[in-house]
N, C-alpha and C positions, 0 to 999 in steps of 0.2 A: 752168794748166787753168782752164777755165770752170766754175762751180759756183753753186750757189743753196742757200738754207737756208729751210725752211719750218717755223714754229712751229705746233703745234696742241694741242689737248687732246682725248683720245680720247672719242668720243661713245658712248652707250649702246648704239646700234644696231650698233656695230662689234664688241661682245663677246659671248661665249658665256656659258652658264649659270654659269660659274666667275668671270665677269667680267673673263675674259682676252681679248685681241683674238683674234678667229678667225682661223686661219691663212690663209684666204682673202681677208682683207682688206688684208694687206700688200702685194700687188701694187697695190691702189687707191692706198695711200699713195706709192708708187713712181710711180704715173702722174700723180697730183697734183704732185709735186716735178718730175717730168720735164717736165710742161706748163708749170710755172712757169719752169724752166730755158729751154725753148724760146723762151717769151715774151720773157724778159730778153735772150736772144741775139739775138732779133728775127727768128727763123725758126720761127715756130710751125706747128702742123699745117695751119692754113688756108693759109698761104704754101706749104708743101710741095705741098699738092693743087694751087693755083694754078699752081705751076710743072711740074705734070704728073705728080706721083709721090705714092705712098703709102709709108710706112715702118712696115710692120707689124713687130711684136715676134716674132723668130723663136726667141730662147733667153731664158730668165731663171733665175736662180739665188738663192736665199734661204736665208741661215744665220740660224737663230733661235738667239739667244745667250741672251736673258733674257725672260722673258714681258712683254708691255705690257699694263696694265690699265686699265679704266674710270676716266676722270678725269686720267689721268696726262698730264702735260704733256711732249711729245716734240718733238724736232727731227728733221726729214727733211732729209739732206744729199743733194744730187744733184750729180755731177761728170761732165762730158764727158771721156771717156778716148781715144775714137777717133772718127774721123769720115770717113777718106778712103775706106775700103772698106765699112765699116758704121759704124752709129751705136752706140757702146758708153758706157754710162752706169753709174757705180758709185754704190750708194746706202750710207747709214750712217744709222741710226736711233739717237739717244741720248736719255737723259732730260735733260730742260731743266735740272733742279735738281742732280743728283749728277754728270751728265756721263758717266753710266755708258754703255757700248754695249749696245744692246738687240738690233740686228739688223742685218745687212749683206746686200747684194745687188748683182745686176747684170743689166741687160737688153741685149740686143743686137737692132738693127733693121737690115733692109736697105732700100734703094731698089727699089721696084717701079714700072715705068712703066705708067701708065693709058694707055688702057683695056684695053690687051692684056694687063695682069698678067704683064709680062716682068721678071724679076728682073735687077737690075744689080750686077754684081761690082764696081763702083765707084761712090761717092757722085756725084750730079750736080755737074758743075764748078760751078755758080753756088752750091750748098750749101757746098762746100768752100771757096770764095773768101770767102764770107761768114762763116763760122766763123773761118777764118784771119784776117781782117780785125779780128775781136774779140779776138783774142789778144794778150796784153801783149807790147810789143816786147822782144826778146832782145838784149843788149848784144853788140856785135861787138868782136872784139880785133884 
């Protein structure tokens, strides 16, 4: 699987009055890691648009395991799980020091043909081929 890890320190503007990350900021952390993953794969949002497609998020799940607090050093891992019919990315946020699991989640995106906004039930061939060219080779028996 293709994945990336993003290390960051929680900024003050992401926390609530209790200095805990406001629940609505977790999708932002997912988005930052997702953009980094797509950049590393070589197929960022700009390239998606240039190929004539948008990939909107159609579903998101978040499981808050432990609170994340101001100044905490965290790692956000994004792993590409599925790409042929829809783009599915799993996320895991951990504490950089203890390794404790803090949050996990998943997003799902589908290709939408521009400019007519036609949802595709399969990812564009160019996108699939690009992803598959980045996968580690599997040994044959």
